[in-house]
C-alpha positions as CSV (number, residue, x, y, z in Angstrom):
1,X,27.5,1.7,-49.5
2,X,31.3,1.1,-49.7
3,X,33.5,-1.9,-48.5
4,X,37.3,-2.5,-48.2
5,X,38.7,-5.5,-49.9
6,X,41.6,-5.4,-47.1
7,X,39.0,-5.3,-44.2
8,X,35.9,-7.5,-44.2
9,X,34.6,-5.7,-41.0
10,X,34.7,-2.2,-42.7
11,X,31.6,-0.5,-44.0
12,X,30.8,3.0,-45.2
13,X,27.2,4.2,-45.9
14,X,25.9,7.4,-47.3
15,X,22.5,8.6,-46.0
16,X,20.4,11.8,-46.2
17,X,21.8,12.4,-42.7
18,X,25.5,12.2,-44.0
19,X,28.2,9.6,-43.9
20,X,28.7,6.7,-41.5
21,X,31.6,4.2,-41.2
22,X,31.9,1.0,-39.1
23,X,35.0,-1.1,-38.2
24,X,33.2,-3.9,-36.6
25,X,30.7,-5.1,-39.2
26,X,28.0,-2.6,-38.3
27,X,28.0,-3.2,-34.6
28,X,29.2,0.5,-33.8
29,X,29.2,3.5,-36.1
30,X,31.3,6.5,-36.5
31,X,29.4,9.6,-37.9
32,X,31.3,12.3,-39.7
33,X,30.4,15.6,-38.0
34,X,32.6,17.9,-40.3
35,X,30.6,17.8,-43.4
36,X,28.2,20.6,-44.5
37,X,25.7,18.5,-46.3
38,X,22.3,19.5,-44.8
39,X,19.2,19.7,-47.1
40,X,17.1,22.5,-45.7
41,X,13.7,23.2,-47.0
42,X,12.9,26.5,-45.3
43,X,14.7,29.0,-43.1
44,X,13.6,31.5,-40.4
45,X,15.5,33.8,-38.1
46,X,14.9,35.4,-34.7
47,X,16.1,38.5,-33.0
48,X,18.2,36.9,-30.3
49,X,21.1,39.1,-28.7
50,X,23.8,39.5,-29.3
51,X,23.7,37.1,-32.3
52,X,20.3,36.1,-33.9
53,X,19.5,32.3,-34.4
54,X,18.7,30.6,-37.7
55,X,16.2,27.9,-37.9
56,X,15.2,25.4,-40.5
57,X,13.8,22.1,-41.5
58,X,15.8,19.4,-43.1
59,X,15.3,16.4,-45.2
60,X,14.5,13.3,-43.0
61,X,16.6,14.9,-40.2
62,X,14.1,17.0,-38.3
63,X,14.4,20.7,-37.6
64,X,17.4,22.6,-36.1
65,X,18.6,25.9,-35.0
66,X,21.6,27.8,-33.9
67,X,23.5,31.1,-33.7
68,X,24.4,32.9,-36.9
69,X,27.8,33.9,-35.1
70,X,29.6,33.4,-32.0
71,X,32.3,35.2,-29.9
72,X,34.5,32.1,-30.5
73,X,37.7,32.9,-32.0
74,X,37.7,29.9,-34.4
75,X,34.0,30.2,-35.7
76,X,30.7,28.5,-35.3
77,X,30.8,24.8,-34.4
78,X,28.3,21.9,-34.3
79,X,28.0,21.9,-30.6
80,X,26.3,25.5,-30.4
81,X,23.6,24.1,-32.8
82,X,20.6,22.0,-31.5
83,X,17.5,20.1,-32.7
84,X,14.1,21.6,-32.4
85,X,11.9,18.9,-33.9
86,X,12.1,15.4,-35.2
87,X,11.0,13.6,-38.4
88,X,11.2,15.5,-41.7
89,X,11.8,19.0,-40.9
90,X,9.9,21.7,-42.9
91,X,9.0,25.2,-42.3
92,X,10.0,27.0,-39.1
93,X,8.8,30.4,-37.8
94,X,9.8,32.7,-34.9
95,X,7.9,34.8,-32.5
96,X,8.8,38.4,-32.7
97,X,8.3,38.9,-29.0
98,X,9.8,35.8,-27.3
99,X,13.2,34.7,-28.9
100,X,12.7,31.5,-26.8
101,X,9.5,30.6,-28.7
102,X,9.7,29.3,-32.2
103,X,7.4,27.0,-34.4
104,X,8.4,24.0,-36.3
105,X,6.7,21.5,-38.5
106,X,7.1,18.0,-39.7
107,X,5.6,16.6,-43.1
108,X,2.1,17.3,-43.7
109,X,1.4,19.9,-41.2
110,X,2.7,18.4,-38.1
111,X,2.8,21.9,-36.4
112,X,4.6,22.4,-33.1
113,X,5.2,25.4,-30.8
114,X,8.6,24.8,-29.3
115,X,9.9,26.5,-26.0
116,X,13.6,26.7,-26.4
117,X,14.1,27.3,-22.6
118,X,12.3,24.1,-21.5
119,X,12.7,22.1,-24.9
120,X,9.1,21.2,-24.9
121,X,7.1,20.9,-28.1
122,X,3.6,21.6,-27.9
123,X,1.5,20.0,-30.7
124,X,-0.7,22.6,-32.2
125,X,-1.9,21.2,-35.7
126,X,-5.5,22.2,-36.2
127,X,-7.9,19.4,-36.4
128,X,-11.4,19.3,-38.3
129,X,-14.5,19.9,-36.4
130,X,-17.0,17.2,-35.8
131,X,-18.5,16.4,-39.2
132,X,-15.8,18.1,-41.2
133,X,-13.7,16.1,-43.8
134,X,-10.3,15.4,-43.0
135,X,-7.6,18.1,-43.7
136,X,-5.2,17.7,-46.5
137,X,-1.9,19.3,-45.7
138,X,1.0,19.7,-48.1
139,X,4.2,17.9,-47.5
140,X,5.8,21.3,-47.0
141,X,3.0,23.0,-45.2
142,X,3.0,26.8,-45.1
143,X,2.9,28.5,-41.7
144,X,3.0,32.3,-40.9
145,X,3.2,34.7,-38.0
146,X,1.1,37.8,-38.4
147,X,3.2,41.0,-38.8
148,X,0.4,42.8,-37.0
149,X,-0.1,40.6,-34.0
150,X,2.6,38.2,-32.6
151,X,0.0,36.0,-31.1
152,X,-1.7,35.5,-34.3
153,X,-0.5,32.6,-36.6
154,X,-1.8,30.9,-39.7
155,X,-1.4,27.4,-41.2
156,X,-3.1,26.0,-44.4
157,X,-4.4,22.5,-45.4
158,X,-6.9,22.9,-48.1
159,X,-8.2,25.8,-46.3
160,X,-6.7,28.6,-44.3
161,X,-6.6,28.3,-40.4
162,X,-6.0,31.2,-37.9
163,X,-5.1,31.2,-34.3
164,X,-5.2,34.2,-32.0
165,X,-3.4,32.4,-29.0
166,X,-0.2,31.1,-30.7
167,X,-1.9,27.8,-31.6
168,X,-3.8,26.9,-28.5
169,X,-7.1,27.0,-30.5
170,X,-8.0,27.3,-34.2
171,X,-10.6,28.8,-36.5
172,X,-10.9,27.9,-40.3
173,X,-11.1,31.3,-42.1
174,X,-11.7,30.0,-45.7
175,X,-13.4,27.1,-47.4
176,X,-11.6,24.6,-49.6
177,X,-9.6,26.7,-52.0
178,X,-8.4,23.8,-54.3
179,X,-9.9,21.5,-56.9
180,X,-10.8,18.9,-54.1
181,X,-10.0,15.9,-56.3
182,X,-9.3,12.3,-55.6
183,X,-5.7,12.2,-56.8
184,X,-5.7,8.4,-57.1
185,X,-8.0,8.8,-60.0
186,X,-5.8,11.5,-61.7
187,X,-4.0,10.7,-64.8
188,X,-0.3,9.9,-64.7
189,X,1.8,10.0,-68.0
190,X,-1.4,10.9,-69.9
191,X,-3.8,8.2,-68.5
192,X,-5.3,6.7,-65.4
193,X,-3.2,4.0,-64.1
194,X,-4.0,0.5,-62.7
195,X,-4.4,0.3,-58.9
196,X,-1.7,-2.4,-59.1
197,X,0.9,-0.1,-60.6
198,X,3.7,1.2,-58.3
199,X,2.6,3.8,-55.9
200,X,4.3,5.9,-53.3
201,X,1.4,7.3,-51.7
202,X,2.6,7.3,-48.1
203,X,5.8,9.2,-48.8
204,X,4.2,11.6,-51.3
205,X,2.6,14.8,-50.5
206,X,-1.2,15.3,-50.4
207,X,-2.6,16.9,-53.5
208,X,-5.0,19.8,-53.8
209,X,-3.4,21.7,-50.8
210,X,-2.4,25.1,-50.2
211,X,1.3,25.8,-50.5
212,X,1.8,29.4,-49.7
213,X,0.5,32.2,-47.2
214,X,1.3,35.8,-46.9
215,X,-0.2,38.7,-45.0
216,X,0.3,42.3,-46.0
217,X,2.3,44.2,-43.3
218,X,0.7,47.4,-44.6
219,X,-2.9,46.3,-44.2
220,X,-4.2,43.8,-41.4
221,X,-6.4,41.1,-42.7
222,X,-5.1,41.2,-46.4
223,X,-4.1,37.6,-46.8
224,X,-3.0,35.8,-49.9
225,X,-2.7,32.0,-50.5
226,X,-1.5,29.8,-53.3
227,X,-2.1,26.2,-54.1
228,X,-0.4,23.3,-55.7
229,X,-3.1,22.9,-58.3
230,X,-3.1,26.3,-59.9
231,X,-5.0,28.8,-57.7
232,X,-4.3,32.2,-55.9
233,X,-6.7,33.6,-53.4
234,X,-6.9,36.9,-51.6
235,X,-9.0,38.3,-48.8
236,X,-9.1,41.9,-47.6
237,X,-11.1,41.3,-44.6
238,X,-9.5,38.6,-42.6
239,X,-11.1,35.8,-44.4
240,X,-14.7,36.8,-44.3
241,X,-14.7,36.6,-48.1
242,X,-12.1,35.4,-50.5
243,X,-11.5,36.0,-54.3
244,X,-10.3,33.4,-56.5
245,X,-7.5,34.0,-59.2
246,X,-6.6,30.9,-61.4
247,X,-3.1,30.9,-62.6
248,X,-4.5,30.8,-66.2
249,X,-5.0,34.6,-65.6
250,X,-1.1,34.8,-65.5
251,X,-1.0,33.1,-68.9
252,X,0.3,29.7,-67.3
253,X,-1.0,26.2,-67.6
254,X,-4.0,25.5,-65.3
255,X,-2.3,23.4,-62.6
256,X,0.9,25.4,-62.2
257,X,2.2,25.0,-58.7
258,X,2.3,28.3,-56.5
259,X,5.8,28.0,-54.8
260,X,5.7,31.3,-53.0
261,X,3.6,34.4,-52.7
262,X,4.6,37.5,-50.9
263,X,2.7,40.7,-50.1
264,X,4.6,43.9,-50.9
265,X,6.2,45.5,-47.7
266,X,5.2,49.0,-48.8
267,X,1.9,48.8,-50.8
268,X,-1.2,46.9,-49.9
269,X,-2.3,46.4,-53.5
270,X,1.1,44.8,-54.6
271,X,2.0,41.1,-54.6
272,X,4.6,38.9,-55.9
273,X,4.1,35.2,-56.9
274,X,6.7,32.5,-57.8
275,X,5.4,29.5,-59.5
276,X,6.7,26.2,-60.9
277,X,5.5,23.8,-63.4
278,X,8.4,21.3,-63.5
279,X,6.1,18.4,-62.8
280,X,4.7,18.8,-66.3
281,X,8.2,19.2,-67.9
282,X,8.2,22.9,-67.9
283,X,11.3,24.3,-66.2
284,X,10.8,27.9,-67.0
285,X,11.3,30.6,-64.3
286,X,8.0,32.1,-63.4
287,X,7.9,35.3,-61.3
288,X,4.9,37.6,-61.5
289,X,3.8,40.9,-60.0
290,X,0.5,42.6,-59.5
291,X,-0.1,46.2,-58.5
292,X,-4.0,45.9,-58.4
293,X,-4.7,43.0,-55.9
294,X,-4.4,40.5,-58.6
295,X,-6.6,41.9,-61.3
296,X,-3.7,42.2,-63.7
297,X,-0.3,40.6,-63.8
298,X,3.2,41.3,-65.3
299,X,6.2,38.9,-65.5
300,X,9.3,40.2,-63.8
301,X,11.5,37.2,-64.2
302,X,13.1,39.0,-67.3
303,X,16.7,37.8,-67.7
304,X,16.7,35.0,-65.1
305,X,18.2,32.1,-67.1
306,X,15.9,29.6,-68.7
307,X,15.4,26.2,-66.7
308,X,16.1,28.2,-63.4
309,X,13.2,27.3,-61.2
310,X,12.2,30.0,-58.7
311,X,11.6,28.9,-55.1
312,X,11.3,32.0,-53.1
313,X,11.1,35.8,-53.3
314,X,12.0,38.5,-50.7
315,X,11.8,42.3,-50.6
316,X,14.1,44.4,-48.7
317,X,12.5,46.3,-45.9
318,X,14.2,49.7,-46.7
319,X,14.6,49.9,-50.4
320,X,11.4,48.8,-52.0
321,X,13.2,48.1,-55.4
322,X,15.8,45.7,-53.9
323,X,14.7,42.1,-54.4
324,X,16.3,38.7,-53.9
325,X,15.3,35.2,-55.3
326,X,16.0,31.7,-54.1
327,X,16.4,29.6,-57.2
328,X,17.3,26.2,-58.4
329,X,20.9,27.3,-59.2
330,X,21.7,30.0,-56.6
331,X,20.6,33.3,-55.2
332,X,19.8,36.3,-57.4
333,X,19.3,40.0,-56.7
334,X,17.7,42.8,-58.6
335,X,18.4,46.5,-57.8
336,X,15.7,47.9,-60.0
337,X,12.4,46.0,-59.0
338,X,13.0,43.1,-61.2
339,X,14.0,44.8,-64.4
340,X,17.4,43.1,-64.3
341,X,18.7,40.3,-62.2
342,X,22.3,39.4,-61.2
343,X,23.4,36.2,-59.5
344,X,25.1,36.8,-56.2
345,X,28.7,35.4,-56.2
346,X,29.7,33.1,-53.3
347,X,26.6,30.9,-53.3
348,X,27.1,27.4,-54.8
349,X,25.1,26.5,-57.9
350,X,22.6,24.3,-56.2
351,X,19.1,24.6,-55.1
352,X,18.2,27.3,-52.6
353,X,14.7,26.5,-51.4
354,X,14.1,29.6,-49.3
355,X,15.7,32.9,-48.1
356,X,14.9,35.4,-45.4
357,X,16.2,38.8,-44.2
358,X,17.3,39.4,-40.8
359,X,16.2,43.1,-40.5
360,X,18.4,44.1,-37.5
361,X,21.6,43.0,-39.0
362,X,20.6,43.5,-42.7
363,X,21.8,40.0,-43.3
364,X,20.3,37.7,-46.1
365,X,20.1,34.1,-45.0
366,X,19.7,31.4,-47.7
367,X,18.7,27.7,-47.1
368,X,20.4,25.4,-49.6
369,X,19.2,21.9,-50.4
370,X,22.5,20.1,-49.7
371,X,25.1,22.5,-48.5
372,X,23.4,24.0,-45.3
373,X,22.8,27.6,-44.6
374,X,24.5,30.6,-46.3
375,X,24.6,34.0,-44.9
376,X,25.3,37.3,-46.6
377,X,26.5,39.7,-44.0
378,X,25.2,43.2,-44.1
379,X,24.0,43.7,-47.7
380,X,22.8,47.1,-46.9
381,X,25.3,48.7,-49.3
382,X,23.1,47.2,-52.1
383,X,20.4,49.8,-51.3
384,X,22.7,52.6,-52.4
385,X,24.1,50.9,-55.4
386,X,22.6,53.6,-57.8
387,X,23.8,54.5,-61.2
388,X,25.0,57.8,-59.6
389,X,26.9,56.0,-56.8
390,X,28.4,53.4,-59.1
391,X,29.6,55.9,-61.5
392,X,31.6,57.9,-58.9
393,X,35.5,57.2,-58.8
394,X,35.0,55.8,-55.4
395,X,32.0,55.4,-53.0
396,X,32.2,54.4,-49.4
397,X,29.0,53.0,-48.0
398,X,27.8,53.3,-44.4
399,X,28.3,50.0,-42.5
400,X,26.3,48.6,-39.7
401,X,27.2,49.1,-36.1
402,X,30.3,47.2,-35.0
403,X,30.2,44.8,-32.1
404,X,33.0,45.4,-29.7
405,X,34.3,42.2,-27.8
406,X,37.3,40.2,-27.3
407,X,37.0,36.8,-29.1
408,X,37.4,33.9,-26.8
409,X,38.9,30.4,-27.3
410,X,37.0,27.8,-25.6
411,X,36.7,25.2,-28.4
412,X,39.4,22.8,-27.0
413,X,41.1,20.0,-28.9
414,X,38.7,18.6,-31.5
415,X,41.0,17.6,-34.3
416,X,39.0,17.5,-37.5
417,X,35.8,16.2,-35.8
418,X,33.6,19.2,-35.8
419,X,32.5,21.4,-38.7
420,X,33.5,24.9,-38.1
421,X,31.9,27.7,-40.1
422,X,33.4,31.2,-40.3
423,X,32.2,33.9,-38.2
424,X,31.2,37.2,-39.7
425,X,34.4,39.3,-40.2
426,X,35.4,41.0,-36.8
427,X,35.1,44.7,-36.5
428,X,33.6,47.5,-38.5
429,X,33.3,46.1,-42.1
430,X,33.2,48.7,-44.9
431,X,31.7,48.2,-48.3
432,X,33.3,50.4,-51.2
433,X,33.0,50.7,-54.9
434,X,35.7,51.8,-57.3
435,X,34.6,52.6,-60.8
436,X,38.2,52.7,-62.1
437,X,41.6,52.1,-60.8
438,X,44.8,53.6,-62.2
439,X,47.0,51.0,-64.2
440,X,50.4,50.1,-62.5
441,X,53.6,49.9,-64.4
442,X,53.2,46.1,-64.2
443,X,49.7,46.1,-65.7
444,X,50.8,48.4,-68.4
445,X,53.8,46.3,-69.2
446,X,51.6,43.1,-69.4
447,X,49.1,44.6,-71.7
448,X,52.1,45.7,-74.0
449,X,53.5,42.2,-73.8
450,X,50.1,40.6,-74.7
451,X,50.3,42.6,-78.0
452,X,53.8,41.6,-78.7
453,X,53.0,38.0,-78.0
454,X,50.0,38.1,-80.4
455,X,52.4,39.5,-83.1
456,X,55.2,36.9,-82.1
457,X,57.6,39.7,-81.5
458,X,60.5,39.8,-78.9
459,X,59.4,41.0,-75.4
460,X,62.1,43.4,-73.9
461,X,63.6,42.6,-70.5
462,X,62.0,45.3,-68.2
463,X,64.8,45.4,-65.6
464,X,64.2,44.6,-61.8
465,X,60.6,45.6,-61.0
466,X,59.6,46.3,-57.6
467,X,56.9,44.0,-56.1
468,X,53.7,46.2,-55.6
469,X,50.9,44.9,-53.4
470,X,47.8,46.0,-55.2
471,X,45.0,46.7,-52.7
472,X,42.5,48.4,-55.1
473,X,40.7,46.6,-57.9
474,X,37.7,47.8,-60.0
475,X,34.3,47.1,-58.6
476,X,32.9,46.5,-55.2
477,X,34.9,45.1,-52.3
478,X,34.9,45.0,-48.4
479,X,37.5,46.1,-45.9
480,X,37.4,45.7,-42.2
481,X,38.8,47.6,-39.2
482,X,39.5,45.5,-36.2
483,X,38.4,47.9,-33.5
484,X,41.9,48.6,-32.3
485,X,43.9,51.8,-32.0
486,X,47.1,52.2,-34.1
487,X,50.1,50.1,-32.9
488,X,52.7,51.7,-30.7
489,X,55.1,49.0,-31.4
490,X,58.3,50.2,-33.3
491,X,58.3,50.1,-37.0
492,X,61.0,47.8,-38.3
493,X,62.4,47.3,-41.8
494,X,63.0,43.9,-43.2
495,X,60.6,42.1,-40.9
496,X,56.8,41.3,-40.9
497,X,54.8,43.5,-38.4
498,X,52.7,40.5,-37.4
499,X,52.9,36.8,-36.7
500,X,51.0,34.2,-34.6
501,X,52.5,35.6,-31.4
502,X,52.9,39.3,-32.3
503,X,50.0,41.5,-32.5
504,X,50.8,44.7,-34.5
505,X,47.6,46.5,-33.5
506,X,47.1,48.7,-30.4
507,X,44.5,48.1,-27.7
508,X,40.7,48.1,-28.3
509,X,39.0,51.3,-28.8
510,X,36.0,52.2,-26.6
511,X,32.3,52.4,-27.6
512,X,31.2,55.5,-29.4
513,X,30.7,57.2,-32.8
514,X,33.5,57.0,-35.3
515,X,34.0,58.2,-38.9
516,X,35.7,56.7,-42.0
517,X,37.0,58.1,-45.2
518,X,38.1,56.4,-48.5
519,X,41.3,57.3,-50.1
520,X,43.3,55.8,-53.1
521,X,47.1,56.0,-53.2
522,X,49.2,55.5,-56.5
523,X,53.0,56.3,-56.7
524,X,52.9,58.4,-53.6
525,X,49.8,60.4,-54.7
526,X,46.9,60.1,-52.2
527,X,43.3,61.0,-53.4
528,X,40.4,61.3,-51.3
529,X,37.4,59.5,-53.0
530,X,34.6,59.6,-50.4
531,X,33.6,60.2,-46.7
532,X,33.5,60.9,-44.0
533,X,30.7,58.5,-43.0
534,X,29.7,57.8,-39.4
535,X,29.1,54.6,-37.7
536,X,28.9,53.3,-34.1
537,X,30.9,50.9,-32.1
538,X,28.8,49.2,-29.5
539,X,29.8,46.8,-26.7
540,X,28.6,43.2,-27.3
541,X,27.6,42.7,-23.8
542,X,28.7,43.8,-20.2
543,X,30.8,41.7,-17.8
544,X,29.5,40.5,-14.5
545,X,31.8,42.8,-12.5
546,X,32.3,46.6,-13.5
547,X,35.8,47.6,-14.2
548,X,37.2,50.9,-15.2
549,X,35.3,53.6,-16.9
550,X,36.0,54.5,-20.5
551,X,37.7,57.6,-19.5
552,X,39.9,55.7,-17.0
553,X,40.7,53.1,-19.7
554,X,41.6,55.8,-22.2
555,X,43.7,57.7,-19.7
556,X,45.7,54.6,-18.9
557,X,46.1,53.7,-22.6
558,X,47.5,57.2,-23.3
559,X,50.0,57.0,-20.4
560,X,51.0,53.5,-21.3
561,X,51.4,54.1,-25.0
562,X,53.5,57.2,-24.3
563,X,55.8,55.3,-21.9
564,X,56.1,52.5,-24.3
565,X,57.2,54.7,-27.2
566,X,59.8,56.4,-25.1
567,X,61.1,53.1,-23.9
568,X,61.2,51.9,-27.5
569,X,63.4,54.9,-28.5
570,X,65.8,54.2,-25.7
571,X,65.9,50.5,-26.4
572,X,66.6,51.2,-30.0
573,X,69.4,53.6,-29.0
574,X,70.9,50.9,-26.8
575,X,70.9,48.3,-29.7
576,X,72.5,50.9,-32.0
577,X,75.1,51.4,-29.5
578,X,75.9,47.6,-29.4
579,X,76.4,47.9,-33.2
580,X,78.4,50.9,-32.8
581,X,80.9,49.2,-30.3
582,X,81.2,46.3,-32.6
583,X,82.1,48.5,-35.5
584,X,84.6,50.5,-33.4
585,X,86.4,47.3,-32.4
586,X,86.9,46.4,-36.0
587,X,87.9,50.1,-37.0
588,X,90.6,50.0,-34.1
589,X,92.3,47.2,-35.8
590,X,92.6,49.1,-39.2
591,X,94.2,52.4,-37.8
592,X,97.1,54.0,-39.6
593,X,99.0,53.6,-36.3
594,X,98.3,50.7,-34.0
595,X,96.9,51.9,-30.7
596,X,96.9,49.4,-27.7
597,X,95.3,52.4,-25.6
598,X,92.3,52.7,-28.1
599,X,91.8,49.0,-27.9
600,X,91.7,49.2,-24.0
601,X,89.1,52.0,-24.2
602,X,86.9,50.1,-26.5
603,X,87.1,47.0,-24.4
604,X,86.2,49.1,-21.2
605,X,83.1,50.4,-23.2
606,X,82.1,47.0,-24.2
607,X,82.2,45.8,-20.6
608,X,80.3,48.8,-19.4
609,X,77.7,48.1,-22.0
610,X,77.5,44.3,-21.2
611,X,77.1,45.1,-17.4
612,X,74.3,47.6,-18.1
613,X,72.6,45.0,-20.3
614,X,72.6,42.4,-17.4
615,X,71.4,45.0,-15.0
616,X,68.3,46.0,-17.0
617,X,67.5,42.8,-18.7
618,X,67.2,39.2,-17.9
619,X,70.2,36.9,-17.6
620,X,70.6,35.0,-20.9
621,X,72.2,31.9,-19.2
622,X,69.2,31.8,-16.7
623,X,66.8,32.2,-19.7
624,X,68.3,29.3,-21.4
625,X,67.4,26.9,-18.8
626,X,64.0,28.6,-17.9
627,X,65.4,29.9,-14.5
628,X,63.7,33.1,-13.1
629,X,66.1,35.9,-12.7
630,X,64.6,39.4,-11.9
631,X,61.6,41.5,-12.8
632,X,62.7,43.7,-15.7
633,X,61.4,46.9,-17.1
634,X,59.8,44.9,-20.1
635,X,58.2,42.5,-17.5
636,X,56.5,45.5,-15.8
637,X,55.3,46.9,-19.1
638,X,54.0,43.6,-20.2
639,X,51.9,43.3,-16.9
640,X,50.7,46.9,-17.5
641,X,49.7,46.0,-21.0
642,X,47.3,43.4,-19.7
643,X,45.0,46.2,-18.4
644,X,44.2,46.9,-22.1
645,X,43.6,43.4,-23.2
646,X,39.9,43.1,-21.7
647,X,36.9,45.3,-21.6
648,X,37.3,45.4,-17.7
649,X,40.1,47.6,-18.1
650,X,43.1,48.3,-16.0
651,X,43.3,47.0,-12.4
652,X,45.4,48.3,-9.6
653,X,47.8,45.6,-10.4
654,X,48.2,47.0,-13.9
655,X,48.4,50.7,-12.6
656,X,51.0,50.0,-10.1
657,X,53.2,48.1,-12.5
658,X,53.0,51.0,-15.0
659,X,54.0,53.4,-12.2
660,X,57.0,51.1,-11.4
661,X,57.9,50.8,-14.9
662,X,57.8,54.6,-15.3
663,X,60.3,54.9,-12.3
664,X,62.6,52.2,-13.8
665,X,62.6,54.0,-17.1
666,X,63.6,57.3,-15.6
667,X,66.7,55.6,-14.1
668,X,67.4,53.8,-17.2
669,X,67.0,56.9,-19.4
670,X,69.8,58.8,-17.5
671,X,72.2,55.9,-17.8
672,X,71.5,55.4,-21.6
673,X,72.1,59.1,-22.2
674,X,75.4,59.1,-20.3
675,X,76.7,56.0,-22.1
676,X,75.6,57.5,-25.4
677,X,77.6,60.6,-24.7
678,X,80.7,58.4,-23.7
679,X,80.4,56.5,-26.9
680,X,80.1,59.5,-29.1
681,X,83.5,60.8,-27.5
682,X,85.1,57.4,-28.1
683,X,83.9,57.4,-31.8
684,X,85.4,60.8,-32.3
685,X,88.7,59.7,-30.8
686,X,88.8,56.6,-33.2
687,X,87.9,58.9,-36.1
688,X,90.9,61.1,-35.3
689,X,93.2,58.2,-35.8
690,X,92.1,58.0,-39.5
691,X,90.5,54.5,-39.8
692,X,88.5,53.6,-43.0
693,X,85.0,55.0,-43.2
694,X,82.9,53.8,-40.3
695,X,79.6,52.3,-41.5
696,X,76.7,54.0,-39.9
697,X,78.3,57.4,-39.3
698,X,77.1,58.9,-42.6
699,X,78.9,61.9,-44.1
700,X,79.8,63.4,-40.7
């Protein structure tokens, strides 16, 4: 809590929900919506189109969900996210059939099935039968949707429960898999404590509980479980019988906590287990693999740094040797089945409690405990990062399909109130790898200067060095195509080709298959490194009304671009004529023999030019006060161009304006060519009178 010496009514408080401030002694509060501070325990994703949704449970702030991307120009805002459940939020899960159905839990197994269409939360936590003991659920209870039957779900207390109707009824499929102890009698700090000592029983997890569940996607009924008191169990027959595996078989202390257990996606006999013993002062990273249903185990944590607790493990669904880990200090990946691990750049060095793969998009989604969700968009290139590919001079990886749409701007005026997350990069996003990049003259000079500096020698002045924009660098990178055709705007020297009002790209492409190649250019030499690779461009959605066909769109685009290029040529010529007239005016004053007749001819030419300018362009005096003048050629073209700004395509209005523009240009073209001929003759007459060299006339 913070106060202001200058304002006795001001208060600011920090909570696990964020930051609040009051200006009237706590009668009313302002909540800061723009801080990404959420503590997520778990993460789940669905298959919503066009953008999948992400779900998670938060510390003391319920469960929430929202889209992983939007078609909004500015990004993903708070307003498109929503609450799914109250209280402490924990594990969420999604239904593979119904995107509107998801599961969410509160602390200690408060299991709910949530209908996102109605907002209703159906309470489905299993209850003990008559005569059964009470159920002990972990604070962060594991839940699971079967990969074989979308209606079959699991939850675990001290035993494993199964439902075949999305939670309407339950059957226990195991006995108690824990030590079944009275935790009040367990030693703390090496001895049993007095009842009168401080206890935080209500806000602590139950003990002797199951903490993790996994079912093999290869073999139905092969289910794994792990507990908070040192046991792993496995059944191969849907729970009819279980085999107990104490964690001591892995060489670990007997009460080591099982953080996560994951069945291999390709081999029924293989399983991965992440464990944690920090409650006993052991912060070592524990990650084990078994290839024989738990009979033997090997550690695959290898070069994970010491004191880096491992929370979650996931395996890629295409490349069986590509792994990811959520750890206490970021997210790690292995390209070789755990032999070596690398920390993924871009994730903050804080606790990531969970990670999940969205298989359709090849996205990796991480739940951080304090900074919200993080998404690695389309990691599929990692599957192909073999020694062979990485040793190539250049490698271009196949991208995922590109979503074609026009970003909208519907956010309105929010100031700094909302948090706005970035959308995925728009367009077709390519990942490439360069094993080596040729040195530039600047980099060579700087290396030489470092040696001279070391020896305390003079550094010679290199002369004026041209600025070079270096677009290639050694290693992996990404580059995006914005799904637009090349620009047909004129290329101009000495000015930027883009600004906030000037889009240098051409119109959007139409859906279809496209190809890409990777080249590297240095000092004018272009070398092909890789490709072509193919990829698809697909429409994000269809509009309510059906517009032009793709063929009609492309036919209109070709006609419009051709006309625009022709107009640009003649407009350029017209501007050059203006410059030429001004130069001839100056030259006429520097003739060897003064010629009033020539001055009169140049003045007549200037008047003719100005008259033509007023005829084909708007009146500058009227423009200055915002007064409408006449419909110009540029106006007609601008209206025609609107037909290429949406997926609906050109309307009759756009087409008719293009036709009118073509007719206006045909007339304009004849007049410009005639004026150009007159001006060339006038320039010849001026040159015949021996002026100084006329700039722009070259050596002729």
